N, C-alpha and C positions, 0 to 999 in steps of 0.2 A: 539764177543769180540776179539780184536786183540791180537797178541802174547805179545805185550808190556803191554797191559792192564792186561793180566793174570799175568805177572811178577809183576806188580804193586800190585795186590791183594795179591799175595803170600808174597811179601816183607812186606806189611803192617801187615799181620798176624804174620810174623816172628819177626818183630821189635816191636810188641806190646805184653806185657805180664802182668800178675797180679802184682800189686804194694803191698807193705807191708800193706797198709791200706785196701786192699781187692778190690780196684778199678782196673782201667787199666792204666798202665804206658806207655804213648806214647811219652816219651821224645826223644828216639832214632829215632822214626819215624818222628817226627817233625824236628829233626836235619837233617835227610836224605833229607827231602823235601827242606830245605834251601840249602843244598849242591847241590842238583839238579838244583836249580835256579842259583847258582854260575856257575855251569858247562855250562848251557845254554848260559849265557853271555860270558863266556870264549871262547866258540866255535865260537862266532861272532867277536872275536878280529881281527883287521886288519892284525896283524902279522901271523895269521893262514889263514885268507881268502885270503890275497894277495899272499901267497905262494901256494894257491890251494891245501893245505894239505888234504888228504882224511882221514875222521874220520868215524869210524864205530859207528854211533850214537846209534844203538840198543845195542850193547855190552857195550858201554860206560855208557849208562843210567842204564842198568842192573847191571853193576859193581858198580855203585854209590848206587843203591838200597841195595846191599848186602855187601858193603865194611865194614860196621859196625855190621854185623850180629853176628860176634864173640863176640862183646861187649854184645849183647843181651843174648847170651848163658851164658857167665860168670855171668852177672848181675842177670839173672833170677835164675840160679843155686844157687847163694849166697843169693837170696831173699833180695837183697839190692836195686834193681831197678836202673834205670838211666843208663847213658852212661859209668859210671866208673866201670871197672873190678877190682877184688881184686888186692892188691898191688904187688903180686908176679907174675902177668900175664904180659907178655911182648907183644910188638907189633907183634912179630913173632907168638906168641900164638894166638893172635886175628886174624891175617892174615890166619893162618892155619885153624882155625875153620870156618872163613868166607868162604874160598874156599870149605871146606868140606860141608858147608851148601848149597852153590850154587849147588854142585854136587847132593846133596840129594833131595833138594826141587824143583829144576827145571828140573829134569830128565824127567818128563812126559810132560813138556811144551816147552822145548827148545832142539834143536838138540845138539848132543854131541860135534860137532866142535865149536858151539857157546859157549857152557858151558866152553870148554877149553880156548877160547879166553877171556871170562868174567873173569875166574880165573887168566889168565895171566895178565890182566889189573889190577886186585886187587893186585896181588903179586908185580907187578912192580911199583905200585903207592907208595909202601913203600921204593922204591929204588930211592934215589935222583939223581942217575946217569943214570937212564933209558932213552932210546931214543924212547920209544913207546909213540906216541902222546896222545893216550887215557889215558894212565897212568899218563902222565904229567898233563893233564887237570883235572883228578880226584884228584891228589895230591894237585894241586893248589886250587881246589874247597874246599877240606877238610881243607887245611891250612888256607884259608880265614875265614872259620867258626871258627876254633880253636883260632884265634888271635883277634876275635871280642867280642862284649858284650855277645852274646849268648854262645860263647865258654867259656868265663869267668864264666857265670852262671852255665854252666855244671860242671866246675871244682869246684866251690864253693859248688854246690849241692852235689857232692861226698863227700866233706869234712864235710858238715853239716850232711849228713847221718852217717858219722863216729863219730859225736858228737864233732867235732872240734869247738873251740871258734873263735871269731873274731880275737883275738890277735894271735892265732895259725895260722889262715889263712893268716894274714898279715905277719907273720914271714916267712911262706913258700913263699909268693910272694916276699918278700925282698931278700931272699936267691937266688931266680931265677934271680932277677935283678942283684945282686952282681956277680953271676956266669956267667952273660951274656947269659942266656938261651934264653930269648925272642929276644935279639939282633941277636943271631945266627939263630933262626928260621926265622926271617925276612930276613936275608942275604942269607941263604942257602936253605930254603924250597920252594922257588918259582921259577918256570921256565919262567914265563911271567912277564915282567916288569910292565905292567899295573895292574896286580893282586897284585904285591908287593906294588905298590903305594897305592892301596885301603887298603891293609892289614896294612900298616903303619898308615893310617888315623884311621882305626878302633882301632888299638892298642893304639894310642895316646889318644883316648876317654876312653879306658879301664884304662889306666894308670892314667888319671885324676880322674876317679871314685875311684880307689884304694888309691890315695893320699888323697882324701876327706874322705874315710873310715878311713885312718890312723889318720887324723886330729881329727875326731870325737871320735876315740877310746881313744885318750889321752886328749880330751877336749882342744886341742891346740887353737882352735878358741875362746873358752870361756876365756882362759887364755890371749890371745891377746887383747880381748875386755876389760878385767879387767885392764890390764896394761895401755891401752889407757885412760880409765876412770880415773885411779889414777894419771896419768901424767898431766891430765887437771886440777887437783885440785891445 
């Protein structure tokens, strides 16, 4: 078994934990696999290849495996499952636990210098001003996940676990739109223009879904249909 295969197995075990129903919650693991796919494609972008930028693929992939391990820690401790930590847990908290997890679970499988680099990539991936290529790739791969349909499902899943209604979730979505949260994410969170373009396309599809949900929540489509029918009389 290769070193990276060992890391893969350890990560899968770390990111899979008991669900409230008594089964296995593999939401975070599935999310991580999608982020890894994003990263593989980002590494092949011409703007990276043409500059012959050296990328430590092992440490980048290992960092991607464990960048969300802090979420697993908080979620399993709260017995809520999923990618959502408790509301008072910050990104810094998640990052700190993730790097601690790397140091703890990979100590027998990976050299100390590599563990240090993996943790550096994870930490710097939360810094939008970083100049570390691997951290920029990881950040963009994670951001692409967050702004798409799968990221939306993750956010809604957390709210559903909290017992939030459709109306409440739509209210939260509306406030973020009004505050320019998503627009800022699209503008500031991506280091590679090609990734930003894909993220914009994904977000447009998500926005269309949420608009449809809002329509159904107020039966606006039924109202429109009724008005049309009455006008024809």
